[in-house]
N, C-alpha and C positions, 0 to 999 in steps of 0.2 A: 780741596781734593787731596786724600792720601797719596804719597808718592808712589806706592804699590798701584794704586787704579792709575795713574799716568803710566806706568810700566806697561801694565796691562793692555791700554789703550795702545801703546806703541806695539806691541806684541800683536793684535788686531790687525794693525796696519801693515806689519810685518809678512803677516801670514797672508793676507792680500796681495800684498806686493811680490811674496813668493809665488802666488798662482799665476801672475803675470810672466814673471820671470820663468817659471816652470814651462809655461803655455808657449811662450815664444823666446824670450831672453835667452833660456838655454840651448836654442836651436841657431843663436847667431853665428858661431864659428862654423856650425853646419853649413849654415845659409851662405857665409862668406866663400867656404869651398865649393859648395855648389855653383855658385855664379862665376866660378872660374880663378878665384884667387888661391895661390898656391899656399903653403903654410909658411913658408917664409914672409910673402907678402901681408898673410893674415897678420900675423904677429907684429910686423911692422905698423898696421893700421892699429893695432890694440896700443903700440908704443906712442903712436900719435895723438891717440886719446888721452892718454896719461899725461903725456908731455903738454898738450891744450889745459886739460883742467887742472895741471900744477900751476900754470899761469893765472887760470880763471880763478882758482880759490881765492887770492889775495885781492884780485880785482873787484870781488862782489863783495867784501868786507862793507864798503859802505851801504851797499843795498841791505846787507843783513842789520847793521847798525841801525839803520832809519827804519825799517819795518818789523824787527824783532826775529828771534829765535823761529817761534813757531810759525808765523807766517813765511819767514824765508824757506821753512821746510816745505810748506804746502808749495810753493813757486817751485821748489826744486822735483817735486812730485808732478806737477802739471807740466813742467818743461819735460820731463822723462817720459811722459805720455806720448808726446809728439815727434818721437823717436822713429817712431814704426813707418811712418808714412816715406821720410826719405831712404829708409833702410830697405823698403821693398823697391827701390828704384836703385839700388846702390852698385848695380851693375854698370850705371853711368857715373863716371867720376866727380860729376858736379855733385851729384846727390849723395855719393860717398863721403866727400869733403862735408856738406849740409849734417849727414848723420853724425860725423866725427866732432863737429862744433857743438851739435845740439845733446850729445851723451856727455860730453866734457863739461858743459855749462849746468847741466842737472847735476852730475855726480859733485860738482865743485860746491854748489849749494847743498846737497843732498846727506852725503856721508857723515862729516863733521859733526853736523847738528844732530842726526841720529845717534851717532855714537855716544856724544855728549848728553842727549837725553837720556839715552839707556844708563851711563855711567849714574846720574845724580838720581835716577828713579827705583834702580835697583836696590834692594834691602842688601846690607852687607853681610848678614849672618847667613842668607840664603841667596846669595848671589849666585852661585855656581848652580844651584839648582833651577834658579830663574831662567838664567841664559838657556840651561838645557833643556828646560820647558820650552821656552821659544823655539830654540833649535827642534825639537820633537815635533812643535804644531806647524812649523813651515817645513818641515820634512815630510809630515804626512800629506801636505799639499804636493810636495814633490814627489810622491808615490803615485798620484792619480793625474795631475795636471799634464806631466810630458806624454802620457798615453794619448790624452785629448789630443794636445798640441800635434805629435806625430801624425794622427789622425787626419786633422785637419788641414795640415800642410801636404799629405800624399793626396787627400781626395779634393779638397778646394783652393790649394795653392796659398800662397804667402801673403795675398791681401786679408784673406778671411782671418786667418791664425794671428797676424800682427795687428789688425783692426780690434779684436776681441782682446787681445792683451793690453792694449791701449785703454780701452773702456774698463777693465779692471783696474787697471795702475789709477786710474782716475776716482773710481769707487774707494781705492785703499787710503785715500785722503780724508774720508768722513771719520774715523776715530780721531785723526789729527786735530781736525776741526774741533772734537769735543774736548779736547785737552786744555787746561789752563795755560798760562805763560810756562816758558821751559825755562827755570832758573839754573843757567848753567855758566853763569859768571859773564862778565862784561866781555863785549865784541872789541878785541884789540885794533889797535892801530897797527898799519903796515909794519912800521919797526917794530913794535911790541910783538909783534908774532912771531919774528926773528929771535929776538934778543931774549925771550923768556921760553924759547922751546924746550920741551922737556926731552933732552937727547937721549934718555935710555927709552922713553917711549917710541921716539924718533927711529931708534934702531931699532926695537922690537919689530915696529910695523915695515920697516925697511927690509928685515928678514922674511917676515910674513909675504910682503909683496914680491919679493925675488922668487920664494917659492910658488906663490900663486902664477906668476907667468907659467910655470910649468904644469901644475896640478889644474888649476881653473881655465886658463885660457888655452894652452896648446894642446893640454890632453884630451878635451872634448875634440878637437879637429882630427887628431890621430885617431881616436877610437872610430869618430865618423867613417873615416876612408877604411879602417880595417873591417867595418861592419858593411862594407860596399856602398857606401854613400846613399844609405836607404834609412827615411827619417825615422818609420816605425820600428827597425830594428835598435836605432839609436835611442829611442823614448823607452823601450822595454828594460833596455839596460841601464837606463838612468832610474827608472822606477824601483827596480832591484837593488840598486845601490843605495838609493835613498833608504830603504827599510834597515840595511845594515847602518846606516849613519844614525838613524833614531836610537836604536839599540845602545850604540857605542855611546852617544852623546848623554843620554839619561844614565849611564850608570856612571861617566866620568864626573857630570856636575854633583852627583850626590858623593862620591870620593873627595871632589876639593873642598865640599861644605865640613865635611869631617877632618879636614886639616891634612889630606893627604896630597897635596899639589905636586910635592916633590916626587912622590911615587908616581902619580900621574903623569908627570911630564915625562919619566922614563919611560912607560909605556906608549906615549904618545911619538916620544923619538922613534921608537924601535917599530912601530905601525908604521910611519911615516916613511922611514927606510925601507921597509918592505914593499910598502905603497910604489915608492920610487923605484924599485929593484922589478917589481913585476911590470910595472907600464914602462918602462925603458926596454925590457925585454920582449915587449909584443910583438915586434918585428918579425921575432924567431918563433914565436909562440901564439899566431893570431887565434888559436882555439881559446885562449886565454883570456879573450877580451872581457868577457862578462865578470872572469874573478877578478882580474886587474882592476875593473872599475869598481867592485863593490868593495874590494879592500881598501882601496884609495878613500870612498866614501865613509867607511868604518873608520879609517885613520882619521879623517878629516872630523867625525862625529867625536872623537876624544880629544883632538886637537883645539877646535873652537871655545869649548867651555875653559879649557887651560890659559890659553892665551888671552882670551877676551876678560876672564875673570880678573887677571892680573892688571891687563891694561886699565879696566874700569875701577878697581881699587884704587890704581896710582891717579887716574882722572878725578876721581872723588875727593883724594886728599888733597889735590893740587889747589881746589877751590876756587879754580876756573877752567871747568871741564871744557867748555868750547874752545879755548885757546889751547888747552893740551891738544885737543884731536885736531885742530888745524895742524899742528907740529907734526903730529902721529901719521896723519894721512899723507902731509909732504914726504914724510920717511916712506911711506907705503908706494907713493907714486916714484919716487926716485928708486927703490928697489925692483918694482915692477917693470919699469921701463928698461932696466938693465937687465932683467931676466928676460924679458921678450926679445930685447936686441941681441941679448947671446944664445938664445934658443933658436930665433930665425937664422944667425949664423952657423949655428950647428946644422939645423935642418937643410941650409942651402949646399953643405960641406958633406955632410954624411949620407950614406947609401941608405940608411934606414930611417923612417919620419920618427918612431918612437925616440931616436936617440936626441930629439929636440928636448926630451925632458931632461937630460943629464946636467946640464947647468943648475937649473932650477933646485937639484939636490943639495949643491954647495951650501943653500942658505939654512940647512937643518942645524948644521953645527951653530951658525950665528943665533939662531932662534932660541937654541937650547940655553946660550949663555946669557941672553938677555932675560928669558923668562925664569928661570932657575929661582927658586926662593932663597934669597939669602939667609934670610931670618933662621930657616931649617938648618942652614950649613953654619950657624955661629956668626955670622958675619954682621953683627948688631952694632950700630944702630943703622937703620934703611937710611939711607942718602936722602938730603934734603929734597923736596920738590918745592921747585918755585911757585910762591903764591899769587 
């Protein structure tokens, strides 16, 4: 089976998984606010998930080594589909803790393997376009599915929405079942996973995680409360933003494949800075909620192809993509934990909830430093990557 076919099967899985995410997963922060958790407490819940998956990622290595990467990915998908039952009961602390554990376990298995598989199956000369095309496919789903999710949550309640999302998540495993074995290098031992970690990859993902704590975790909750805690208004805003993200991502992916990552990085940095400014100022300009959301999605559409093409290139060159992404995901968790806690502290002290976005903006400088193309700057050769 050609590598590109493997990538296309992964894209089919990601598209179906995005349907579940947009239908229900995208409403998780809103739901936590709806059941009475304030913004600081909700961000601390996210930090707890990240801390748990940080520890579990290394604990599951013997299982991954025993059953292989493809089967471990399938286990991660199945476990993830189980999260929606305890989430629906998360008003009870015991069920909230159960939900945290299930999400942490599923993501500890899922994300390093998905990224490793994407890195080794994407074609080098068209990697930017492939990543952007996947982003566009998932983005199209993200235009429609939130509207359906908002409608179901409003009319039928969380149980119906979460149940449908869980079923779709299980169906997303079908393309993965058709894949052959994922050749992403050996599964490392616990010691080797620390010893051979790619520090630049970890730093890049740490900066990404720090920013994501604001843009992806705190922001939806700020937006939901700004829109009057109404699921349908939140869904419409998400759908409009997804359209902006699709257009920006496709344009950026094509530019990367033409060798213009450096120029794209400048545009990404400017777009992210503008998105942070708009979203942080939302408390003073509540009428700009939809604009701030769309601007952030467009910035993210530019950002994902830039950062992931750089990461996937480096991962593929390492010759041990799974080990590389174990380290990278560890960096992401540490960055996001710090970002969540900083955002929670800011939200608890600041009068305006949107100021919880402010700490995450500091990650922008670190991201630019990590992702910049050293070859374009004449800094040859690229530093060695552990094999």
